[in-house]
Structure formats: C-alpha cells, structure tokens
C-alpha positions in Angstrom: 24.0 -4.8 -16.2 22.3 -3.6 -13.0 23.1 -5.5 -10.0 19.4 -5.8 -9.5 16.2 -5.2 -11.7 12.6 -4.2 -9.8 10.1 -4.7 -11.5 7.0 -2.4 -10.8 7.1 1.0 -9.5 4.1 0.5 -7.3 5.2 1.7 -3.8 6.5 -1.8 -2.9 8.9 -1.4 -5.6 9.7 1.8 -5.5 10.8 1.3 -1.6 12.9 -1.7 -2.7 14.5 0.9 -5.2 15.1 3.5 -3.1 16.9 1.3 -0.2 18.9 -0.3 -2.7 19.9 3.1 -4.5 20.9 4.5 -0.8 22.9 1.7 0.0 25.2 2.3 -3.2 23.7 -0.5 -5.0 23.3 -0.4 -9.2 19.4 -0.8 -9.7 17.1 -0.4 -12.3 13.3 0.0 -11.9 11.1 -0.6 -14.3 7.4 0.6 -14.6 4.8 -0.4 -17.3 3.0 3.1 -16.7 3.7 6.2 -18.1 4.7 7.0 -14.2 5.0 5.6 -10.9 2.1 4.5 -8.7 -0.2 4.0 -12.1 -1.3 0.9 -10.7 -3.2 -0.2 -7.9 -0.8 2.2 -5.5 -2.6 4.9 -6.6 -6.0 3.2 -6.3 -5.4 2.8 -2.1 -7.2 4.6 0.6 -3.5 4.6 2.0 -4.7 3.7 6.0 -1.3 3.2 7.9 -2.5 1.0 10.9 -0.6 1.7 13.9 -3.3 -0.9 15.7 -5.6 -3.1 15.2 -6.5 -4.1 11.4 -5.9 -7.6 9.8 -2.5 -8.3 9.8 -2.6 -12.4 8.3 1.1 -14.5 8.5 4.1 -12.3 8.8 2.6 -9.3 8.3 2.1 -9.4 12.7 6.2 -9.7 12.7 6.4 -6.4 10.4 3.4 -4.2 11.8 5.4 -3.0 14.9 8.2 -1.1 12.9 5.8 0.3 10.4 5.2 3.8 12.0 9.0 3.9 12.9 9.9 3.3 9.5 7.2 6.2 8.2 9.1 8.7 10.8 12.4 7.5 9.4 11.4 8.1 5.6 9.9 11.6 6.7 13.2 12.2 7.7 15.4 10.9 4.6 12.7 12.2 2.4 11.6 16.1 3.0 8.8 15.6 0.5 7.1 13.0 2.3 4.3 13.8 4.6 2.4 11.4 6.7 -0.8 12.7 8.1 -0.9 11.6 11.9 -4.6 11.9 12.5 -5.4 8.9 14.1 -8.9 6.7 13.0 -12.2 6.8 14.7 -14.4 3.2 14.0 -17.9 1.9 15.2 -20.2 -0.5 14.1 -24.2 -0.8 14.8 -24.1 -3.4 17.2 -21.0 -4.0 20.0 -21.0 -7.7 21.1 -20.5 -8.1 24.8 -17.0 -9.1 25.1 -15.2 -7.2 22.2 -12.4 -5.0 23.5 -9.8 -3.0 21.7 -6.8 -3.9 20.8 -3.6 -2.9 21.4 -3.2 0.7 21.1 -6.7 1.3 21.0 -9.3 3.0 23.1 -12.9 3.2 23.6 -14.2 6.2 23.7 -18.1 7.5 24.2 -19.7 10.4 22.4 -18.1 13.6 23.8 -14.8 12.6 23.1 -15.9 11.3 19.6 -17.5 14.6 19.4 -14.3 16.3 19.9 -12.4 14.0 17.6 -15.1 14.9 14.7 -17.0 17.8 15.4 -19.0 17.8 11.9 -20.8 14.2 12.5 -24.5 14.9 12.8 -25.3 11.7 14.5 -22.9 10.6 17.4 -22.8 6.7 18.1 -23.2 5.9 21.3 -19.3 4.6 21.2 -16.3 4.1 19.2 -13.1 3.0 18.9 -10.0 5.2 18.7 -6.7 4.3 17.3 -4.7 7.6 18.0 -1.3 6.3 16.4 -2.9 5.2 12.5 -2.1 7.5 10.1 -2.8 8.5 6.3 -0.4 9.0 3.6 -0.8 10.1 -0.3 0.4 6.9 -2.2 0.8 8.7 -5.5 3.0 11.4 -3.6 4.8 9.0 -1.9 5.7 6.5 -4.5 6.9 9.7 -6.7 9.0 10.7 -3.5 10.6 7.0 -3.8 11.3 6.9 -7.0 12.9 10.5 -7.7 15.3 9.9 -4.3 16.2 6.5 -5.7 16.9 8.1 -9.0 19.2 10.7 -6.8 21.3 8.0 -5.5 22.2 6.5 -9.1 18.9 4.6 -9.9 18.1 4.1 -13.4 14.3 4.2 -13.8 12.6 3.5 -16.7 8.8 4.2 -17.7 6.5 2.9 -20.2 8.7 -0.2 -20.3 6.2 -3.5 -19.6 8.3 -6.7 -18.7 6.9 -9.7 -20.9 8.8 -12.5 -19.5 12.5 -13.7 -17.3 15.1 -14.2 -19.5 16.2 -18.0 -18.5 19.9 -19.1 -19.4 21.1 -22.4 -18.8 18.9 -22.7 -16.0 19.1 -19.5 -14.5 17.3 -16.1 -14.3 19.4 -13.5 -16.1 17.2 -10.6 -16.6 13.8 -9.6 -17.8 12.7 -8.7 -21.3 10.8 -5.8 -22.0 8.9 -4.0 -24.5 12.2 -2.2 -24.9 14.5 -5.4 -24.7 16.7 -6.9 -22.7 17.6 -5.6 -19.1 20.0 -8.2 -17.5 20.6 -8.5 -13.6 22.5 -10.8 -11.2 19.0 -10.3 -9.3 15.2 -9.5 -10.4 13.2 -8.5 -7.6 9.3 -8.8 -8.6 7.4 -6.2 -7.1 4.5 -5.8 -10.0 1.7 -7.1 -7.5 -0.8 -9.4 -9.4 1.6 -9.9 -12.4 4.1 -11.9 -10.4 2.4 -15.5 -10.3 2.2 -15.3 -14.2 6.1 -14.0 -14.6 7.2 -16.8 -12.0 5.6 -19.5 -14.5 8.9 -20.4 -15.8 10.3 -20.9 -12.3 7.4 -23.5 -10.8 6.9 -21.2 -7.7 3.6 -22.0 -6.2 2.6 -18.3 -5.3 -1.0 -18.2 -4.1 -2.0 -14.6 -5.1 -5.4 -13.4 -5.4 -6.9 -10.2 -7.7 -9.1 -8.4 -5.1 -11.1 -5.1 -6.3 -11.6 -2.3 -4.5 -13.1 1.0 -5.7 -12.4 4.6 -4.2 -14.0 7.9 -4.8 -12.1 11.0 -4.9 -14.0 14.3 -3.0 -13.5 18.0 -3.3 -14.6 19.0 0.4 -14.3 21.9 2.8 -10.5 21.4 4.7 -11.2 19.9 8.1 -14.6 18.4 7.2 -13.1 15.0 8.1 -10.6 14.9 10.9 -9.5 11.9 11.5 -9.7 8.6 9.6 -13.3 7.5 9.8 -14.7 3.6 9.1 -18.3 3.5 9.9 -20.7 1.0 9.5 -21.1 1.6 5.8 -18.3 3.5 4.6 -14.4 4.6 5.1 -13.0 8.6 4.5 -10.1 10.6 5.0 -8.8 13.6 4.2 -6.1 13.2 2.2 -4.2 16.6 1.9 -4.7 20.1 3.8 -6.9 21.3 0.7 -9.8 19.1 2.0 -9.9 16.3 -0.7 -11.3 13.1 0.6 -10.2 9.7 -0.2 -14.1 7.2 0.0 -14.2 4.0 0.3 -16.8 2.4 -2.0 -18.5 -1.1 -1.6 -17.1 -2.5 -5.1 -19.8 -4.3 -7.2 -19.3 -5.8 -10.7 -20.7 -3.6 -13.7 -20.4 0.0 -14.8 -23.7 0.8 -13.9 -24.1 -0.7 -10.8 -20.6 0.8 -9.6 -21.8 4.3 -10.7 -24.8 3.7 -8.4 -22.9 2.2 -5.5 -20.4 5.3 -5.8 -23.3 7.8 -5.7 -24.7 6.2 -2.8 -21.5 6.0 -0.9 -21.0 10.0 -1.7 -24.8 11.0 -0.7 -24.2 8.6 2.5 -20.7 10.8 3.3 -23.2 14.4 2.9 -25.7 12.8 5.3 -23.3 11.9 7.6 -20.9 15.0 8.2 -22.8 18.9 8.8 -21.3 21.2 6.5 -20.7 18.7 3.2 -23.1 20.9 1.2 -19.9 22.4 -0.8 -18.6 18.5 -1.4 -18.5 17.5 -5.2 -17.5 14.1 -6.3 -14.4 14.4 -8.6 -14.2 10.4 -9.8 -13.9 7.1 -8.5 -11.4 4.4 -9.7 -11.2 0.5 -9.1 -8.0 -1.7 -8.5 -7.1 -4.9 -8.2 -4.9 -5.3 -5.2 -2.8 -8.3 -4.6 -3.9 -10.4 -1.7 -1.5 -13.3 -1.2 -3.4 -16.3 0.4 -1.6 -16.3 3.8 -0.1 -13.1 4.5 3.1 -11.1 2.3 5.1 -13.5 0.1 8.7 -12.0 0.2 11.9 -13.5 -0.7 13.7 -15.6 -3.0 12.2 -17.8 -5.8 14.8 -19.4 -6.9 17.8 -21.5 -5.4 20.2 -19.9 -7.1 18.9 -16.3 -5.6 18.1 -14.4 -9.0 14.4 -13.7 -8.7 13.3 -12.3 -5.5 9.4 -11.7 -4.7 7.5 -9.2 -2.6 4.2 -9.0 -2.9 1.7 -8.7 -0.4 -1.7 -6.6 1.0 -1.5 -3.5 3.5 1.3 -2.6 1.2 1.2 0.9 2.0 1.3 0.3 5.8 4.5 -2.4 5.3 6.5 -0.7 2.0 8.9 1.3 4.0 9.7 -1.7 6.4 9.8 -4.1 3.7 11.9 -2.1 1.8 14.6 -1.6 4.0 14.9 -5.4 4.9 14.9 -6.1 1.6 17.9 -4.5 0.5 19.3 -5.2 3.8 19.2 -9.1 2.5 20.0 -8.3 -1.1 23.1 -6.6 0.2 24.7 -8.9 3.4 23.1 -11.7 2.2 21.9 -12.8 5.3 18.0 -13.5 6.1 16.0 -10.9 8.0 14.8 -12.5 10.9 11.7 -10.2 10.3 10.9 -11.8 7.0 10.9 -15.7 8.3 7.3 -16.0 7.9 6.8 -14.5 4.9 8.9 -16.5 2.3 7.6 -18.4 -0.5 6.8 -21.8 -0.3 6.6 -21.7 3.7 3.4 -20.4 4.5 
C-alpha cells in the first residue's frame, strides 16, 4: 500500500509525484500510456507566461510563483532546460486604449527587428513580454518522473485506471487494468478523465475538453528567436536544433484539419525569411482539460481520501501546483495560495 497513488503521468501528475517523493512520501504514479506525457501534455505548446495571458479564477493567485518554481526545478533537476526567450505578440488593429499588462512593454519596428530579425514584414508595434519562456513538455515530464523514481516512487506505465475502489463509503485505492492499488489518498491528475472517475463521489466538476492542434516543423536554428504570437499563428523554437512548434487553428474532420495544418505551415514560411529549409514533421491534436472557472485543486471527499488536480495552463502551473499539493498532503495544512481553486467553491 502506498501513502499516495497519483493517477496520470502528464505534467501535473508527474510534478505531484516528484514533489511527494522528494519529501519521502511513499507514492505510486500510474500512467495508462506506455510512457509519461503521451497524452495532452505531449501535445502542448508549452508557453510559460510570466506576464499577460488568461489566468482564470485561482490561477491568478498562482501566476506570480510560476517562473520562480521553474528556476527551482532547474536547480533540482539538471536535465530540465527552460528557454527564456520572451514573447512577441501583435494583432492587426490596436484599440486606442489598449495597454500592456504588468511585465509587458509596447515596442516599435526597430525593437521588433532586433528581437526577430527574420520577420519579412514588421508590424508597426507589438507587445514584448521578456519574462515569458518555453519548455519541452515531454522532456520536462520525463525528467520529473525519473527524479520521482530516484527518490523512491513506484512508476507504472500501461496501467489504465478503470475506477475508484470504494469500501464502507471510503475510497481505498484504484482499480486498474493490472489490479488493485491501495492508498491512503488518491490524487487524480488525469485531465479530462477526472470527472468520470469522480462520478461515484457525486463531485460536481465542470471540466470541458477543448481540442487544440499543434504541428512540428524542422527549421534552421534561430529562425524564430522568441515566442511569436501573430494575428493568425503562434510559433516558437522548442530546442536549439531549430525544431519549431506551430499552433494550428483546430477544425474537425481529417481533411479539413490537414488543410488547416498546410495553411499554417505556408503562413509560417511566408512570415519568416530563410524558411525555405523548413519541413513539416507532423501534427497532433490534444484535448485539453479546461475547468469552467479556473484550476480545480483540492480534496473531493470530506474524508480526504481523494484529491483532484485539473487545470488549463498546466505547463505554466505544474511546478508550483506540485509543490503546494505535496505540502498540503504532507503537513495537513491548507495552502492559502489554493483557496480559490477548491472543488465546489468556484
């Protein structure tokens, strides 16, 4: 029996397992796929926002810790690399009263050209957020899982959780494709699967599945230097070898989506000089969990046998959330930073 079973080895579950194991808690991490980050985490654009962006509900209370927790992870895990490139965003038309948010700056053509020298056509102005960063989400998740294992966690792949194990009104573990795994506390970090797993608990979890498509492109190193968010596309370099992630407008249907991917790829090539060497490697679609009112983090049962952790912007928040959840489970004290994230209080 583990003290804690964590369901889901995406970025959130892996962060929770790592932070628990680092504090000496016996923890078992269960993943239905053959490896970590095989779900929506691996299909993430992985833009770590230090400023701007949409931070609904309790996410607003967590955003200030995101960059500091990533710096901490880099110190703890030598194989974690955060690309602190900053971001550059512009739209076709600007509202007269629009102003940059905290940590953002409006810049003109000369500064834009210095940040992105390969842009063919410079906008008159853009918003620059120098603290924004990106990360390879799969590599980060693998590093967290490996470190959790090094600290004593049990990690099981190809282990699909089918239901909670309930006895005498209390959840005592999870039933899986490989058998029963008992625990004092079950942490559900399985994204869009969490509401279904929580059905026996009568927990009211309003979590939508939002499809998002992403293309992977090989490109000359340094073609895109920042995280670029133009009117019709978002793109960033994910590694020093030049590979790019390109956000694709999602449409339903295989043929329509393939056309959308090709359109986005051509838009990339017409936007950046030197893009003739770019090649489309492939694309994928993930269904992101989007809680209706911001992150849902906390106990789903009065006896504290089930804890849920579901959020959008999971890449930005996972290091902070993993730290706070581990602290709550170890000390029994509620983390004040999570007070607006509790199930049923939003």
